[in-house]
N, C-alpha and C positions, 0 to 999 in steps of 0.2 A: 851139628859139628862132629866130625870124625875124630878118632883117637889121634890120628896123624896130624890133623889140623890143630888139635889141642897142644900136642907136643911142640909144634912149630911156634905157637904163641908163648908157651913156657920158656922156650929156648931164647926168646928175645931178652930175657932177664928183666928185672924190675926197672922201669924208667918212667917217662912221663905218660906212657900208654899202658903200663901193666902194674897191677897191684896183686900180690899173693898173700893169702892169709889162711890160717887153719881155724880161725874163730867162727863160731856159728851164731853168736848172739850179740856181737858188737855192732848194733845198728847204726850208731853214730859214725863209726869208722866206715861202714859200708856206704852210708849216704854222703859223707864227706868225699869219699873216693869218686862216687858217681857224679857229684857236683863238679869236682875238679876235671874229670874226663869231659864233661859237657862243655866246660869253659875252654878247653883245648888251648891253653895259654900260648904254646909255640905256634899255633895257627897251622898245624900240619894237615888238618882235615881228615886225619886218620882216627879210626875208632879206638876207644880205650877198653880195657878188659879188667874186670875184677874177678879173680879166680879164687873161689872159696873151696878149700880142701887141698891146698898146695903150700909146702914149706917155702921159706925164703930161698933155699938152695935149689928149688925147682922139683923137689921130690914130692910125689903125691902122698898125702898123709894117711889114706885108707879110711876116711870118714864115709858115713852113709848119708846121702841127701834124701830126705823124706819129703812128702807132700807139704807138710807144715812149713818147712824151711823154704820150699819153692814159693809158696803163697806169700810168706812174710817178705821175702826179697822182691817178688814181683809187685807187691803192694806199694813199694817205695815210689813207683812212678806216679801213683795217683793219690797219695796220702796228703799232698799239699805242703809237705815240709821243704821240698825242693821246688823253687819257682824261678823262671817258668818251668813247666813240666819237662823232664828230660825224655829224650828218645832212647829207649833201652829195651833189650830183650834178655830173657833168662833161659838157660838151657842146662839140663843135667847131662853130663857126659860120663858114661860108665867105662872104667878101665879095669885091668887085672889087679891094679894096686888099690883101687877104691873109686868112689864117685868124686866128681868135681862139678861144682855149680859155677857156670860161666855166665857172667853178666856183661853183655856187650853194650857199650854206650856210644852213641853217635854225637859228634861235636855239634853244639847248638849254634844256630844263626842268631839266636835271641839272647845275647850276652850283655852284662854278666849274669850268670846263673847263681842263685844263692841257696844255701841250706840254712834254714832258720835265721835268715837275715845276714849271714856271713858268706862272702865270696871265697870259695876254695879253689886253688889252682895246684898244679903239680910242678915242682921244681926238681927235675931229674926224678929220682926214685921216691921222693918224699912229698907229702902234702903240706900246704901252708895256706894262710889267709892272704889274699891279694893285698898289695899295697895300693895307695891312692893312684899312683902312676900306672900300675897294672890294671886297675879297674878302669881307668881312662882309656887304655888301649882296647880293652874288651868292649867298652861302650862305643868307641869310634868304629870298631869292627862291625858292631851291630848296626850302627847308623849307615854304614856303607852298604849293607845287605838289604836293609829295610824289608823284612819278610812279611809284615802285615800292615794294613792301613793305619792302625793306631800307633805304630812306631814311626810313621813318617813325620817329617817336620812340617808344620803349618807355617809357611813362610810369610803369610799375611799377618800373623800374630806376633806379639812380643811378650816378654815375661810379665808385663803389666796386665795381660789378658787372663792370667790365672791367679787363683787365690793363694798367694805365697804363705800367708800366716797360717792358714789351715793345713797346708802341706807340711810346714815346719813343725807346728805344734801338735797336730793330730796324726798325720800319716807317717812321717819319718820314724817316730818311735815304734810304730807297729810294723814297719817294713824292714827295719835294720835293728840288730840286737843292741842292747843298751851300751855294752862295752865299746863296740865299734863306733857307735854314735858319739859317745863321750870323747873319743880320741879323734873325731873328725876335724880336720883342719883345712879341707879343700874349700874353694869358693862355692857358693850356693849353686851356681849353674852347673858345676861339675858334679856336685852331689845329685842334682836332678837328672843329669845325663846318665849317671850310673844306674838310675832307676828307669831309664828310657822315657823320661818326662820332658827332656830338653835336648835339643840338637846343637852341639857346640859349633859345628861347621857353619850352620846357617843362623846361629844366634837367635833361635826361636823355640817355643814349646812344641812338643809333639801333639798329635791329635788325641792321644791317650790322656795327656794332661788337661786338654780342653774338655774332653768328655767327662772326666771325673772331677776336675777342679776349676773349670773355666768360668769366668764371670758372665759370659754370654755365648754358650756353645752354638746356639742356632745361627748366630751371625756367620759362623764358618761352616756349619753343617745344618742346613735348613730343616732337615727331617728329624733332628735330634730332640724329639719330645715324645710324650705318650698321650694318647687320646682315649678317654673313657666315655662310653655312651651307653645309657640304659634305654633299651627299646621295649615298647609294649608288644607282646606277642612273641613269635618265634623267628622272625626275620627282621632284617634291617629296613624293611619297608614299613614297619610299624611306627606308631607315634613315639617321638623322643621324649622320655620322661625325665631324663637327667643327663647332663654331660659335664665333663671336666677335663681340663688340659693340665698335664704335669710337665713342666719344663724347667730348664736350668741344669746345672751340673749334677751328676749322679750323686755326689756326696750330700747335696742338700735335697735332691728330689726323692731319693729312695726312702728316707725316714717318713716323708709325707705319704708316699705310696703305701708303705707298710701300715700306717695308721688308717688310711682310707680303706684298705682291704679289710682290716679288722673291724672297723666301726661302720663303714658304709656299704659293705657287700655281705659279709658273713652274718648270718642270723642262726639262732639255735632254738630248739624246743625240746623239753624233756619228754622222753618216751620211757614208760615203765618196762623194765626187763625182768623184774622179779617182784615178789610180794613186798620187799622192803627197799628196793633200789630202783632209781631212775638213771637213765643215761641220756646225756645231751647229744642229740643228733643235729648236725649242722647242714644247711643247704649246700655249703661248700666248706671243707676243712680249710682253715686259715693257712696252715703250712703248705697245703697243695697249691693254692693260688700264689702264695709268696714264692715258692720254689719255681713255679712256671714263669712268673713275672721276672724274677732275677735272671733266669735263663734267657728270657726274651731280650732284656736290655744288655746282657753280657754278650750274646751271640749275634745281635742284629747287625745289619750292614749300615754303618753310619755315613756312607757315601750316598745312600738312597734318600730321596725326598719324602718318601712315605714314612709316617710316624709308626711307632709301635702301637698296636691297637688292643684295647681291652673292652670288648663288647658284651654286655649282659642282656640276656633275654629272659622270658618268664621262667624257663626251666633249664637253661644252660648258659654257659659262658664260653666265649671264643676269644682266644689270645692269638694274635698274629704279629709276627715281626718281619721286617724286610730282610731278605737274604735267606736262601734255602740252606740245605745241608752244606757243610764246608769241608774242604780238604779231604781227609781220609774217611770221613763219615759219608755213607751211601745209604740209599733206601733199603738195600738188602742187608746191611749190617747194623742199622739203627734199632735199638739204642745202645748196642753193645760196644760200638766204636764211636769215639767223639774226636773233634778237632776244634781248634780255636781260631776263629776269624779275628778276634781281638785279644791277643795273648796277654798284653800288658793290662788291659781292662780286667781280664779274668784274674790276673795276679793281684791287682789292687782290691778287687771285690773279695778275694780270699783273705788278704791281709786285714781288711776292714770287717771281716766276719759276716759278710752277706752270703757267702757260700762256704760250706765247711769241707766238703770232699768233692772230688772230681769224678764224673761219670757214675754217680750213685743216685742222682736226683730222680730220674724217671722211675726207677724201681721203688723208691720211697713214696713217690706220688701215688703209684698204683696200690701200694699197701695201705696208705692212709685212706684212700677212697673205698677200698674194700672194707676197712674197719668201720667207716661211716655208713656202710651199706649203700654206697653209691656205685653206679656203673664205672667201669674202667675208663680212664682218659683216652681220647681218640686223637691220634696225631696224623696230620697230612704231610708226609715227607716227599710227596711227588711234585710239589710246586717248585718251579725252577727259581723263582725270585722271592719266595716268601716261605715261612714255616708257620704252620697252624696247629693249635691245640684246642680241643673242646672238652670241657668238664661239665657233667650233668648232675642235677640234683638227684637225691635218692629216689628210686622208682616208687611212685604212688605212696608217698610218705603217710598220707592219711590212712590208707588201708593197712599199712605196716603198723601204724600206731594202734589202730583198732584191734588188730590181731594180737599184738603184744599185751594190750589191756585184757583181752579175752583170756589169753593164756594165764596172765597173772591172777585174774579172778578165779580161774579154774584151780590153779595151784593153791590159792588161799582157802577155797572151800574144802579141798582135799585135806589140807594140813589141819584146818580147824576141827575137822571131824576125827582126826587120828593123831594123837600125840606121838605114836611110834613113827609115823611117817615124817613128822617134823624133826624128830631126832635123827633119822637116817639122812634127811636133807642137810641138817647142820653138820653131821659127821662127814658127809661127802664134801661139802664146801670147805671144811677145815682141813681135810686131807689134801685138797688141791692147793691150799695155801701153806701147807707144811706146818700146821699148828696142832699141838696136842693139849687136851685139857682133861681134868679129872671127871669122874662120874658125877660128883656133886656139882661141879661147874656146868656140866652138860644139862643136869636136871634143872638148874637155875635158868639157863638159856631157854629151855623148852617151856618152862612155866611162864616166864615173862613174855615169851613170844605169843603164848595163848592168852595171857592176862596182862597186857601192857600197862593197865592202870592200877594193878595190884601194888600193895606196899611190901616192904621187906618182911614185916610181921605177918602179912597174909601168906607169904611163902612159908615162913616158919610154921605157921598153923596148918598148912595144907597136908602135912604128912607126919609120920612118926619119926622120932629120933633125929629131927632136924635141929641142930644147935644154932644159937644166935651167933656165937663166935665163928663157926664154920661158914655160916651164911655171909657174914660180913667179910670174912677173908676171901670167900669165893667170888663175891660181887666185886671186891677190890681188884682181884686178879683179872677178871674178865674186862674190867674197865681199863686196866693197864694194857691188855692185849687189844684194846679198842674193838671188842666184840659186843660190848654192852655200854649204852649211854643213857643218861638220865636227862629228860627234857622237862623243864618246869620245876615247881616246888615239890615238897614232900607230900602235900595233900592233893593238889590238883595236877601234878605232873604225870609223866608216863615213862615207861622203859622202852628203849629202842634197841632191838637186836640187830647189830650191823653186820649181818651175815647174808650173803647172796643165796637165798633159799630157792632151790629148784627141786622138783620131785625126782626121786631116784630114777636114773636112766636118761634124764635130760642131759643135753650137752651144754657146755658153757659158751 
């Protein structure tokens, strides 16, 4: 945007399309304005502008727009507070009088748009919360445009085909803020319509309502289920060892799927990473499989007859959902750009805490796999009618475990021969954790690391000028810091030094 274009926008004066502010930290105000612009109550179809760094009289304040402010404002789009996600851009415009941060918001087809459960609109130059009648207008406008499949009315269905009790008792309190809900006086169908779960014109639920809360979604969408198969070997030509079908509405199916992933697929084994510590390494991190499965059911094409697939082989898992990349998402920009085939389903899963953030999942998946010492997930985005993800077990887990055990044994032998080495190892570990202890406390740790079955009196007798009071106080402080623990009784027990000991120079 040029300086001239900025001046033209400022000259419009504050109205339903413009908001001027000099604040840099009022995030509620910013998000309410963006929500209101997205709703475009007048139905003008024109973009709205939030101009940060401009006084109400149109004079530029002279503020400096830094990268931190840019990131904070740009993050509004995907932080999940405004649902459905707004279409917006941010841009810094530099002028002789100072910087202006311009937030351009495109009117949404998927209205009403809510910020933390409240529908904001602009009435002339001011923001306000939409009335019941204004929400109805926004909902009807959305029904007329029908931007995605899940917002369409299912004219074969009636309100009896969805679980009204669950929607009223469980979903509405999470989708709408408590104050608005307490003052709600509209008929139930109008409330559902404002959430794009019901179509007033055709007097029927939308596909989104059937997908999330339907009594029998497969009657209307035959492919709306998930198929798990466990094959022997590495291909689906192997013997079938186990299979299971998950069906029903997502509200009831997803908790069962989460439990199955945790208890039926994920296994773990302890691998020693130091002399005193073990780390659980999993065949597949639970959070990785959960994230990928939530994405699969959220983004799948519910018009397709193919189910969502979860296939497990001897050393890898393949997840496939019908429907390739959608909208603005392309093979060349995946995973940095995303779009929503089922915008209402995505909104409901966010409100029900099945997804936390938008467009962050793939990065987190790769980080968790790396932490588990597993290969990176593989995504096939070239399929036209499907999307595939492959997750593999840690490479050669047995060899990795043997190497770690060998390293641990080597460290143990080195430490046992040299008290100075164990002191350096403890000092390094404590520095990494930001913990400082006294010389006496260090001496206690070294002694009990070398003599875990020794008693407190043994330590006092091991050197000169070691007092009983100082020893008791030192041991007590180390236990408070959770650096030293006692296992068993006074006679037959042992001391456990809970410090990750590594030889100096090793990396953590």
